[in-house]
TORKOL-4160 file (C-alpha; in steps of 0.2 Angstrom, whole numbers, padded with zeros to 4 digits, m for minus):
425
<pt num="1" X="0316" Y="0529" Z="0044"/>
<pt num="2" X="0322" Y="0519" Z="0060"/>
<pt num="3" X="0334" Y="0533" Z="0064"/>
<pt num="4" X="0320" Y="0546" Z="0063"/>
<pt num="5" X="0309" Y="0536" Z="0074"/>
<pt num="6" X="0323" Y="0534" Z="0087"/>
<pt num="7" X="0325" Y="0553" Z="0087"/>
<pt num="8" X="0306" Y="0555" Z="0089"/>
<pt num="9" X="0305" Y="0544" Z="0104"/>
<pt num="10" X="0320" Y="0553" Z="0112"/>
<pt num="11" X="0311" Y="0570" Z="0110"/>
<pt num="12" X="0295" Y="0562" Z="0118"/>
<pt num="13" X="0305" Y="0555" Z="0133"/>
<pt num="14" X="0314" Y="0572" Z="0135"/>
<pt num="15" X="0297" Y="0581" Z="0135"/>
<pt num="16" X="0290" Y="0569" Z="0148"/>
<pt num="17" X="0305" Y="0571" Z="0159"/>
<pt num="18" X="0305" Y="0590" Z="0158"/>
<pt num="19" X="0286" Y="0590" Z="0162"/>
<pt num="20" X="0288" Y="0579" Z="0177"/>
<pt num="21" X="0303" Y="0589" Z="0183"/>
<pt num="22" X="0292" Y="0605" Z="0181"/>
<pt num="23" X="0279" Y="0596" Z="0193"/>
<pt num="24" X="0293" Y="0594" Z="0206"/>
<pt num="25" X="0298" Y="0612" Z="0205"/>
<pt num="26" X="0280" Y="0618" Z="0206"/>
<pt num="27" X="0277" Y="0609" Z="0223"/>
<pt num="28" X="0294" Y="0606" Z="0231"/>
<pt num="29" X="0311" Y="0614" Z="0235"/>
<pt num="30" X="0326" Y="0604" Z="0233"/>
<pt num="31" X="0328" Y="0599" Z="0251"/>
<pt num="32" X="0319" Y="0587" Z="0264"/>
<pt num="33" X="0305" Y="0589" Z="0276"/>
<pt num="34" X="0306" Y="0576" Z="0289"/>
<pt num="35" X="0292" Y="0571" Z="0301"/>
<pt num="36" X="0297" Y="0561" Z="0317"/>
<pt num="37" X="0283" Y="0552" Z="0326"/>
<pt num="38" X="0280" Y="0539" Z="0340"/>
<pt num="39" X="0272" Y="0523" Z="0335"/>
<pt num="40" X="0265" Y="0514" Z="0351"/>
<pt num="41" X="0254" Y="0499" Z="0355"/>
<pt num="42" X="0254" Y="0480" Z="0356"/>
<pt num="43" X="0251" Y="0465" Z="0345"/>
<pt num="44" X="0232" Y="0470" Z="0342"/>
<pt num="45" X="0232" Y="0489" Z="0343"/>
<pt num="46" X="0243" Y="0504" Z="0338"/>
<pt num="47" X="0243" Y="0523" Z="0338"/>
<pt num="48" X="0253" Y="0536" Z="0330"/>
<pt num="49" X="0258" Y="0552" Z="0339"/>
<pt num="50" X="0266" Y="0567" Z="0331"/>
<pt num="51" X="0283" Y="0572" Z="0338"/>
<pt num="52" X="0292" Y="0585" Z="0327"/>
<pt num="53" X="0296" Y="0592" Z="0310"/>
<pt num="54" X="0313" Y="0596" Z="0304"/>
<pt num="55" X="0321" Y="0604" Z="0288"/>
<pt num="56" X="0336" Y="0595" Z="0281"/>
<pt num="57" X="0347" Y="0602" Z="0268"/>
<pt num="58" X="0347" Y="0589" Z="0254"/>
<pt num="59" X="0334" Y="0579" Z="0244"/>
<pt num="60" X="0341" Y="0563" Z="0237"/>
<pt num="61" X="0326" Y="0556" Z="0229"/>
<pt num="62" X="0318" Y="0555" Z="0212"/>
<pt num="63" X="0311" Y="0572" Z="0205"/>
<pt num="64" X="0301" Y="0562" Z="0192"/>
<pt num="65" X="0293" Y="0547" Z="0201"/>
<pt num="66" X="0285" Y="0556" Z="0215"/>
<pt num="67" X="0270" Y="0544" Z="0217"/>
<pt num="68" X="0275" Y="0527" Z="0222"/>
<pt num="69" X="0266" Y="0514" Z="0211"/>
<pt num="70" X="0275" Y="0499" Z="0218"/>
<pt num="71" X="0263" Y="0497" Z="0233"/>
<pt num="72" X="0277" Y="0488" Z="0243"/>
<pt num="73" X="0277" Y="0489" Z="0262"/>
<pt num="74" X="0265" Y="0488" Z="0277"/>
<pt num="75" X="0264" Y="0507" Z="0278"/>
<pt num="76" X="0260" Y="0521" Z="0266"/>
<pt num="77" X="0264" Y="0539" Z="0266"/>
<pt num="78" X="0253" Y="0550" Z="0256"/>
<pt num="79" X="0256" Y="0569" Z="0255"/>
<pt num="80" X="0243" Y="0581" Z="0248"/>
<pt num="81" X="0243" Y="0599" Z="0243"/>
<pt num="82" X="0231" Y="0607" Z="0255"/>
<pt num="83" X="0224" Y="0620" Z="0242"/>
<pt num="84" X="0220" Y="0608" Z="0229"/>
<pt num="85" X="0219" Y="0591" Z="0238"/>
<pt num="86" X="0230" Y="0584" Z="0225"/>
<pt num="87" X="0242" Y="0569" Z="0229"/>
<pt num="88" X="0259" Y="0576" Z="0226"/>
<pt num="89" X="0270" Y="0563" Z="0234"/>
<pt num="90" X="0269" Y="0545" Z="0241"/>
<pt num="91" X="0280" Y="0531" Z="0247"/>
<pt num="92" X="0278" Y="0514" Z="0255"/>
<pt num="93" X="0289" Y="0508" Z="0269"/>
<pt num="94" X="0290" Y="0496" Z="0284"/>
<pt num="95" X="0295" Y="0498" Z="0302"/>
<pt num="96" X="0303" Y="0489" Z="0317"/>
<pt num="97" X="0288" Y="0492" Z="0327"/>
<pt num="98" X="0277" Y="0484" Z="0314"/>
<pt num="99" X="0289" Y="0469" Z="0314"/>
<pt num="100" X="0289" Y="0469" Z="0333"/>
<pt num="101" X="0270" Y="0467" Z="0333"/>
<pt num="102" X="0271" Y="0450" Z="0326"/>
<pt num="103" X="0282" Y="0442" Z="0340"/>
<pt num="104" X="0276" Y="0434" Z="0356"/>
<pt num="105" X="0282" Y="0449" Z="0367"/>
<pt num="106" X="0269" Y="0460" Z="0359"/>
<pt num="107" X="0255" Y="0450" Z="0366"/>
<pt num="108" X="0259" Y="0455" Z="0384"/>
<pt num="109" X="0269" Y="0471" Z="0382"/>
<pt num="110" X="0265" Y="0489" Z="0376"/>
<pt num="111" X="0279" Y="0499" Z="0369"/>
<pt num="112" X="0284" Y="0514" Z="0358"/>
<pt num="113" X="0296" Y="0516" Z="0344"/>
<pt num="114" X="0302" Y="0532" Z="0336"/>
<pt num="115" X="0299" Y="0532" Z="0317"/>
<pt num="116" X="0301" Y="0544" Z="0302"/>
<pt num="117" X="0294" Y="0549" Z="0286"/>
<pt num="118" X="0303" Y="0560" Z="0273"/>
<pt num="119" X="0297" Y="0570" Z="0258"/>
<pt num="120" X="0304" Y="0584" Z="0247"/>
<pt num="121" X="0301" Y="0600" Z="0256"/>
<pt num="122" X="0284" Y="0608" Z="0250"/>
<pt num="123" X="0282" Y="0625" Z="0244"/>
<pt num="124" X="0264" Y="0626" Z="0250"/>
<pt num="125" X="0255" Y="0619" Z="0265"/>
<pt num="126" X="0252" Y="0600" Z="0265"/>
<pt num="127" X="0242" Y="0586" Z="0273"/>
<pt num="128" X="0252" Y="0571" Z="0278"/>
<pt num="129" X="0243" Y="0554" Z="0279"/>
<pt num="130" X="0250" Y="0538" Z="0285"/>
<pt num="131" X="0240" Y="0522" Z="0282"/>
<pt num="132" X="0244" Y="0504" Z="0287"/>
<pt num="133" X="0238" Y="0487" Z="0280"/>
<pt num="134" X="0225" Y="0478" Z="0290"/>
<pt num="135" X="0224" Y="0459" Z="0292"/>
<pt num="136" X="0216" Y="0458" Z="0275"/>
<pt num="137" X="0230" Y="0467" Z="0266"/>
<pt num="138" X="0221" Y="0483" Z="0263"/>
<pt num="139" X="0227" Y="0500" Z="0268"/>
<pt num="140" X="0218" Y="0510" Z="0281"/>
<pt num="141" X="0222" Y="0527" Z="0287"/>
<pt num="142" X="0230" Y="0528" Z="0304"/>
<pt num="143" X="0236" Y="0546" Z="0305"/>
<pt num="144" X="0234" Y="0564" Z="0298"/>
<pt num="145" X="0244" Y="0580" Z="0301"/>
<pt num="146" X="0243" Y="0596" Z="0292"/>
<pt num="147" X="0259" Y="0606" Z="0290"/>
<pt num="148" X="0261" Y="0625" Z="0288"/>
<pt num="149" X="0277" Y="0626" Z="0278"/>
<pt num="150" X="0280" Y="0644" Z="0286"/>
<pt num="151" X="0279" Y="0638" Z="0304"/>
<pt num="152" X="0294" Y="0643" Z="0315"/>
<pt num="153" X="0291" Y="0626" Z="0324"/>
<pt num="154" X="0299" Y="0617" Z="0309"/>
<pt num="155" X="0317" Y="0614" Z="0316"/>
<pt num="156" X="0332" Y="0619" Z="0306"/>
<pt num="157" X="0346" Y="0615" Z="0317"/>
<pt num="158" X="0359" Y="0601" Z="0312"/>
<pt num="159" X="0361" Y="0589" Z="0326"/>
<pt num="160" X="0374" Y="0578" Z="0321"/>
<pt num="161" X="0386" Y="0586" Z="0308"/>
<pt num="162" X="0401" Y="0575" Z="0302"/>
<pt num="163" X="0413" Y="0574" Z="0288"/>
<pt num="164" X="0408" Y="0563" Z="0273"/>
<pt num="165" X="0416" Y="0555" Z="0259"/>
<pt num="166" X="0411" Y="0547" Z="0242"/>
<pt num="167" X="0413" Y="0529" Z="0241"/>
<pt num="168" X="0405" Y="0527" Z="0224"/>
<pt num="169" X="0399" Y="0543" Z="0215"/>
<pt num="170" X="0392" Y="0542" Z="0197"/>
<pt num="171" X="0381" Y="0557" Z="0195"/>
<pt num="172" X="0365" Y="0568" Z="0200"/>
<pt num="173" X="0356" Y="0561" Z="0215"/>
<pt num="174" X="0339" Y="0564" Z="0207"/>
<pt num="175" X="0344" Y="0551" Z="0194"/>
<pt num="176" X="0353" Y="0538" Z="0205"/>
<pt num="177" X="0349" Y="0526" Z="0219"/>
<pt num="178" X="0358" Y="0535" Z="0234"/>
<pt num="179" X="0364" Y="0525" Z="0248"/>
<pt num="180" X="0372" Y="0532" Z="0264"/>
<pt num="181" X="0383" Y="0521" Z="0274"/>
<pt num="182" X="0384" Y="0525" Z="0293"/>
<pt num="183" X="0397" Y="0518" Z="0305"/>
<pt num="184" X="0392" Y="0509" Z="0321"/>
<pt num="185" X="0405" Y="0505" Z="0334"/>
<pt num="186" X="0420" Y="0513" Z="0325"/>
<pt num="187" X="0431" Y="0524" Z="0336"/>
<pt num="188" X="0440" Y="0540" Z="0329"/>
<pt num="189" X="0456" Y="0529" Z="0327"/>
<pt num="190" X="0446" Y="0516" Z="0317"/>
<pt num="191" X="0439" Y="0528" Z="0304"/>
<pt num="192" X="0451" Y="0522" Z="0290"/>
<pt num="193" X="0445" Y="0505" Z="0294"/>
<pt num="194" X="0427" Y="0511" Z="0291"/>
<pt num="195" X="0432" Y="0518" Z="0275"/>
<pt num="196" X="0440" Y="0502" Z="0269"/>
<pt num="197" X="0424" Y="0493" Z="0275"/>
<pt num="198" X="0413" Y="0505" Z="0265"/>
<pt num="199" X="0423" Y="0501" Z="0249"/>
<pt num="200" X="0421" Y="0482" Z="0253"/>
<pt num="201" X="0402" Y="0485" Z="0254"/>
<pt num="202" X="0402" Y="0493" Z="0237"/>
<pt num="203" X="0413" Y="0480" Z="0230"/>
<pt num="204" X="0402" Y="0466" Z="0238"/>
<pt num="205" X="0385" Y="0474" Z="0232"/>
<pt num="206" X="0392" Y="0476" Z="0214"/>
<pt num="207" X="0400" Y="0459" Z="0213"/>
<pt num="208" X="0383" Y="0451" Z="0210"/>
<pt num="209" X="0369" Y="0453" Z="0197"/>
<pt num="210" X="0359" Y="0463" Z="0194"/>
<pt num="211" X="0368" Y="0477" Z="0204"/>
<pt num="212" X="0384" Y="0473" Z="0195"/>
<pt num="213" X="0377" Y="0478" Z="0178"/>
<pt num="214" X="0368" Y="0494" Z="0186"/>
<pt num="215" X="0383" Y="0501" Z="0197"/>
<pt num="216" X="0383" Y="0517" Z="0186"/>
<pt num="217" X="0365" Y="0521" Z="0193"/>
<pt num="218" X="0371" Y="0521" Z="0211"/>
<pt num="219" X="0379" Y="0534" Z="0222"/>
<pt num="220" X="0386" Y="0528" Z="0239"/>
<pt num="221" X="0392" Y="0540" Z="0252"/>
<pt num="222" X="0398" Y="0538" Z="0270"/>
<pt num="223" X="0397" Y="0548" Z="0286"/>
<pt num="224" X="0413" Y="0548" Z="0296"/>
<pt num="225" X="0405" Y="0548" Z="0314"/>
<pt num="226" X="0415" Y="0540" Z="0327"/>
<pt num="227" X="0409" Y="0530" Z="0342"/>
<pt num="228" X="0416" Y="0532" Z="0360"/>
<pt num="229" X="0419" Y="0513" Z="0360"/>
<pt num="230" X="0423" Y="0500" Z="0348"/>
<pt num="231" X="0411" Y="0486" Z="0344"/>
<pt num="232" X="0392" Y="0484" Z="0347"/>
<pt num="233" X="0380" Y="0478" Z="0360"/>
<pt num="234" X="0379" Y="0459" Z="0362"/>
<pt num="235" X="0366" Y="0457" Z="0376"/>
<pt num="236" X="0367" Y="0438" Z="0377"/>
<pt num="237" X="0385" Y="0439" Z="0381"/>
<pt num="238" X="0383" Y="0454" Z="0393"/>
<pt num="239" X="0393" Y="0465" Z="0381"/>
<pt num="240" X="0388" Y="0483" Z="0381"/>
<pt num="241" X="0396" Y="0497" Z="0371"/>
<pt num="242" X="0394" Y="0516" Z="0370"/>
<pt num="243" X="0391" Y="0518" Z="0351"/>
<pt num="244" X="0384" Y="0532" Z="0341"/>
<pt num="245" X="0369" Y="0522" Z="0335"/>
<pt num="246" X="0365" Y="0510" Z="0349"/>
<pt num="247" X="0364" Y="0495" Z="0339"/>
<pt num="248" X="0362" Y="0478" Z="0347"/>
<pt num="249" X="0362" Y="0459" Z="0343"/>
<pt num="250" X="0347" Y="0449" Z="0350"/>
<pt num="251" X="0334" Y="0460" Z="0343"/>
<pt num="252" X="0317" Y="0451" Z="0347"/>
<pt num="253" X="0329" Y="0439" Z="0357"/>
<pt num="254" X="0336" Y="0432" Z="0341"/>
<pt num="255" X="0354" Y="0431" Z="0342"/>
<pt num="256" X="0359" Y="0436" Z="0325"/>
<pt num="257" X="0347" Y="0449" Z="0322"/>
<pt num="258" X="0356" Y="0466" Z="0325"/>
<pt num="259" X="0346" Y="0482" Z="0324"/>
<pt num="260" X="0344" Y="0499" Z="0333"/>
<pt num="261" X="0329" Y="0507" Z="0340"/>
<pt num="262" X="0338" Y="0524" Z="0340"/>
<pt num="263" X="0329" Y="0531" Z="0325"/>
<pt num="264" X="0333" Y="0549" Z="0328"/>
<pt num="265" X="0352" Y="0547" Z="0329"/>
<pt num="266" X="0350" Y="0536" Z="0313"/>
<pt num="267" X="0341" Y="0550" Z="0304"/>
<pt num="268" X="0352" Y="0564" Z="0310"/>
<pt num="269" X="0367" Y="0556" Z="0304"/>
<pt num="270" X="0360" Y="0551" Z="0287"/>
<pt num="271" X="0355" Y="0570" Z="0284"/>
<pt num="272" X="0373" Y="0574" Z="0281"/>
<pt num="273" X="0371" Y="0568" Z="0263"/>
<pt num="274" X="0357" Y="0566" Z="0250"/>
<pt num="275" X="0350" Y="0548" Z="0252"/>
<pt num="276" X="0337" Y="0536" Z="0247"/>
<pt num="277" X="0342" Y="0522" Z="0258"/>
<pt num="278" X="0352" Y="0520" Z="0274"/>
<pt num="279" X="0364" Y="0506" Z="0278"/>
<pt num="280" X="0374" Y="0504" Z="0294"/>
<pt num="281" X="0390" Y="0494" Z="0294"/>
<pt num="282" X="0393" Y="0487" Z="0312"/>
<pt num="283" X="0411" Y="0485" Z="0318"/>
<pt num="284" X="0410" Y="0467" Z="0324"/>
<pt num="285" X="0416" Y="0450" Z="0318"/>
<pt num="286" X="0400" Y="0442" Z="0325"/>
<pt num="287" X="0389" Y="0436" Z="0311"/>
<pt num="288" X="0372" Y="0444" Z="0309"/>
<pt num="289" X="0362" Y="0458" Z="0300"/>
<pt num="290" X="0345" Y="0464" Z="0297"/>
<pt num="291" X="0335" Y="0476" Z="0286"/>
<pt num="292" X="0318" Y="0484" Z="0285"/>
<pt num="293" X="0310" Y="0490" Z="0269"/>
<pt num="294" X="0313" Y="0509" Z="0266"/>
<pt num="295" X="0319" Y="0511" Z="0284"/>
<pt num="296" X="0337" Y="0505" Z="0286"/>
<pt num="297" X="0348" Y="0490" Z="0284"/>
<pt num="298" X="0363" Y="0484" Z="0294"/>
<pt num="299" X="0377" Y="0471" Z="0292"/>
<pt num="300" X="0393" Y="0467" Z="0301"/>
<pt num="301" X="0410" Y="0471" Z="0294"/>
<pt num="302" X="0423" Y="0458" Z="0290"/>
<pt num="303" X="0413" Y="0442" Z="0290"/>
<pt num="304" X="0418" Y="0429" Z="0277"/>
<pt num="305" X="0400" Y="0430" Z="0269"/>
<pt num="306" X="0400" Y="0449" Z="0270"/>
<pt num="307" X="0396" Y="0452" Z="0251"/>
<pt num="308" X="0381" Y="0440" Z="0251"/>
<pt num="309" X="0375" Y="0447" Z="0267"/>
<pt num="310" X="0375" Y="0464" Z="0260"/>
<pt num="311" X="0365" Y="0460" Z="0245"/>
<pt num="312" X="0353" Y="0449" Z="0255"/>
<pt num="313" X="0349" Y="0463" Z="0267"/>
<pt num="314" X="0349" Y="0476" Z="0254"/>
<pt num="315" X="0336" Y="0466" Z="0245"/>
<pt num="316" X="0325" Y="0469" Z="0261"/>
<pt num="317" X="0329" Y="0487" Z="0262"/>
<pt num="318" X="0328" Y="0492" Z="0244"/>
<pt num="319" X="0312" Y="0484" Z="0239"/>
<pt num="320" X="0306" Y="0473" Z="0253"/>
<pt num="321" X="0310" Y="0456" Z="0246"/>
<pt num="322" X="0304" Y="0443" Z="0258"/>
<pt num="323" X="0315" Y="0430" Z="0266"/>
<pt num="324" X="0313" Y="0413" Z="0257"/>
<pt num="325" X="0319" Y="0402" Z="0270"/>
<pt num="326" X="0309" Y="0392" Z="0283"/>
<pt num="327" X="0310" Y="0394" Z="0302"/>
<pt num="328" X="0323" Y="0404" Z="0312"/>
<pt num="329" X="0310" Y="0417" Z="0319"/>
<pt num="330" X="0297" Y="0419" Z="0332"/>
<pt num="331" X="0285" Y="0429" Z="0320"/>
<pt num="332" X="0266" Y="0425" Z="0322"/>
<pt num="333" X="0255" Y="0426" Z="0307"/>
<pt num="334" X="0266" Y="0437" Z="0296"/>
<pt num="335" X="0258" Y="0429" Z="0281"/>
<pt num="336" X="0240" Y="0425" Z="0285"/>
<pt num="337" X="0230" Y="0413" Z="0275"/>
<pt num="338" X="0219" Y="0421" Z="0262"/>
<pt num="339" X="0230" Y="0436" Z="0259"/>
<pt num="340" X="0242" Y="0438" Z="0245"/>
<pt num="341" X="0259" Y="0445" Z="0252"/>
<pt num="342" X="0264" Y="0461" Z="0245"/>
<pt num="343" X="0282" Y="0455" Z="0243"/>
<pt num="344" X="0287" Y="0452" Z="0225"/>
<pt num="345" X="0295" Y="0435" Z="0228"/>
<pt num="346" X="0282" Y="0427" Z="0239"/>
<pt num="347" X="0265" Y="0421" Z="0236"/>
<pt num="348" X="0251" Y="0412" Z="0245"/>
<pt num="349" X="0243" Y="0408" Z="0228"/>
<pt num="350" X="0228" Y="0419" Z="0233"/>
<pt num="351" X="0232" Y="0431" Z="0218"/>
<pt num="352" X="0247" Y="0422" Z="0210"/>
<pt num="353" X="0242" Y="0430" Z="0193"/>
<pt num="354" X="0250" Y="0446" Z="0199"/>
<pt num="355" X="0266" Y="0438" Z="0204"/>
<pt num="356" X="0278" Y="0428" Z="0193"/>
<pt num="357" X="0265" Y="0417" Z="0184"/>
<pt num="358" X="0269" Y="0426" Z="0168"/>
<pt num="359" X="0287" Y="0420" Z="0169"/>
<pt num="360" X="0283" Y="0401" Z="0171"/>
<pt num="361" X="0284" Y="0388" Z="0157"/>
<pt num="362" X="0266" Y="0383" Z="0153"/>
<pt num="363" X="0269" Y="0365" Z="0158"/>
<pt num="364" X="0276" Y="0370" Z="0176"/>
<pt num="365" X="0265" Y="0363" Z="0189"/>
<pt num="366" X="0259" Y="0374" Z="0203"/>
<pt num="367" X="0264" Y="0370" Z="0217"/>
<pt num="368" X="0281" Y="0364" Z="0209"/>
<pt num="369" X="0289" Y="0348" Z="0216"/>
<pt num="370" X="0308" Y="0350" Z="0218"/>
<pt num="371" X="0318" Y="0341" Z="0203"/>
<pt num="372" X="0336" Y="0338" Z="0209"/>
<pt num="373" X="0341" Y="0336" Z="0191"/>
<pt num="374" X="0336" Y="0354" Z="0188"/>
<pt num="375" X="0338" Y="0364" Z="0204"/>
<pt num="376" X="0338" Y="0381" Z="0195"/>
<pt num="377" X="0320" Y="0378" Z="0187"/>
<pt num="378" X="0308" Y="0393" Z="0190"/>
<pt num="379" X="0292" Y="0387" Z="0199"/>
<pt num="380" X="0282" Y="0388" Z="0214"/>
<pt num="381" X="0290" Y="0379" Z="0229"/>
<pt num="382" X="0282" Y="0378" Z="0245"/>
<pt num="383" X="0291" Y="0385" Z="0260"/>
<pt num="384" X="0296" Y="0403" Z="0263"/>
<pt num="385" X="0292" Y="0418" Z="0274"/>
<pt num="386" X="0298" Y="0408" Z="0289"/>
<pt num="387" X="0285" Y="0394" Z="0287"/>
<pt num="388" X="0285" Y="0377" Z="0279"/>
<pt num="389" X="0267" Y="0377" Z="0273"/>
<pt num="390" X="0256" Y="0389" Z="0264"/>
<pt num="391" X="0269" Y="0402" Z="0257"/>
<pt num="392" X="0278" Y="0399" Z="0241"/>
<pt num="393" X="0295" Y="0405" Z="0233"/>
<pt num="394" X="0300" Y="0406" Z="0215"/>
<pt num="395" X="0316" Y="0394" Z="0215"/>
<pt num="396" X="0322" Y="0381" Z="0226"/>
<pt num="397" X="0337" Y="0392" Z="0231"/>
<pt num="398" X="0341" Y="0411" Z="0229"/>
<pt num="399" X="0351" Y="0424" Z="0239"/>
<pt num="400" X="0335" Y="0428" Z="0248"/>
<pt num="401" X="0335" Y="0410" Z="0254"/>
<pt num="402" X="0352" Y="0404" Z="0258"/>
<pt num="403" X="0370" Y="0411" Z="0255"/>
<pt num="404" X="0375" Y="0395" Z="0246"/>
<pt num="405" X="0372" Y="0401" Z="0229"/>
<pt num="406" X="0379" Y="0417" Z="0220"/>
<pt num="407" X="0363" Y="0424" Z="0212"/>
<pt num="408" X="0346" Y="0430" Z="0214"/>
<pt num="409" X="0332" Y="0420" Z="0205"/>
<pt num="410" X="0324" Y="0428" Z="0190"/>
<pt num="411" X="0309" Y="0434" Z="0200"/>
<pt num="412" X="0320" Y="0444" Z="0212"/>
<pt num="413" X="0331" Y="0450" Z="0198"/>
<pt num="414" X="0316" Y="0457" Z="0188"/>
<pt num="415" X="0309" Y="0466" Z="0204"/>
<pt num="416" X="0326" Y="0473" Z="0208"/>
<pt num="417" X="0328" Y="0480" Z="0190"/>
<pt num="418" X="0311" Y="0488" Z="0191"/>
<pt num="419" X="0315" Y="0496" Z="0207"/>
<pt num="420" X="0331" Y="0503" Z="0200"/>
<pt num="421" X="0322" Y="0510" Z="0186"/>
<pt num="422" X="0309" Y="0518" Z="0197"/>
<pt num="423" X="0323" Y="0528" Z="0207"/>
<pt num="424" X="0333" Y="0533" Z="0192"/>
<pt num="425" X="0322" Y="0536" Z="0177"/>
C-alpha cells in the first residue's frame, strides 16, 4: 500500500513539473532578455530611465518557479503578457543605488547608477514593471516599459566574449542554482591562479552547511577574462588599477567595502554562461567584500577567512540575508521603526509571527537575554542590521554576524534551504 502511494505521488509531481514546463514553453524561449536602465536621484527621490534591451544566448533560471513568492528585496520585477495581461515572470532584487540612498552623501548629492533586470526571452510582447518598497515597506510601481519582441532595436551583439570553464557542474541549469564567477584584477598570466581561486571558492562554499549537503544542486562556471593590470583599486591608499570590472575598496567611503559601479561590464561578462547569480573574485590580499541581493557578490582571493567570507557574502546575494552585527556602517534608517524587515533573519517585532516564532521553544522570552551557558540557544536577541536597538537577530552569533563560528543559525539555514528548493525544484 505504501509503495503504491509513493508511485502515485511521483506521478502527480511529474505531471505538475510537465505542466509548469509547458507554461515556460508557452511564453518563453530558452534564452535571456536583458533590460539595462539608469537609476537616478538622491536620498529622498529617485527616477528610472530606460537605456537598452539585449538578447543573450542562455537562460540559466528555473523553468518551473517563474513567479517569485519569496518577496525578498527592495525592488520587484513583474513581467506581463500584453495580450492577456497575465503575470508570467517576477523576481525581487536589491541595488547598489538603493543602498547608496541610505548614506549621508545621498542627502547632498544626486547620482545615477546603471542597473539591469533579466528574464526569459518572451515569445510575445510584454510589459515590464519595476516596483520599489516605500518607507512603510509596501511596493509602489516606479517604472513601466512595453517590449515589442520583434523590434530590431533589441541588440544581439556579444560585447565581451571570453572562454569559460566548469568549476563545479552537476546538471541541467533549469534544475540547479547556477553561479558564474568573474575575475577582477587577474592578468592573462594569472588565469591559472584565477582557476585555482575558483576551485577554492567552490570548496569554501561547500565546506559549510547547508551548502555542503546541497552541492549536487549547484553549478559553478567561471569566465576567463583578463585585466590589463593585477590587483584592484584602493582609493584610500591612492592605488588605481586598470581592471576589467573597475572594482574598488572604500565604496561609500567604507574601507573594506569593495564593489563596482560598472554594471554593464558585469552583465556582459556574465552572459558567457547560463547563470542565476554573479560572484566576483578580486585578486588582492586586502580583506574585504560585499554583496547585494540578486545583483552580485564580491570577495577577495587568498584571505585566511576566505571560505567564511564567501558564505557570508553569498548569503546576502542568494537570498538577501541581513547583516546581524552592530555598527560598522553609515547607513541611515535602513530598518525604520514600525516596519518589519523583509530579510528572513531580522525582525523589529512588528510582525514576528511571520519570521521564526514557530521555531522557538514556547518558554523562550521575547526579547531573549543572552545566556552564556547556552550561547547556541535560538531566540530574539537585540542588535542587528547595524544598530544596537530595535532590530533583533535569531542567535547570539551566526555566520551573518561574525566569522568566529562555523555555521549558520537555524533560521538562516531554513531560509537558505527554502531558496535552494525554489531554484531547483
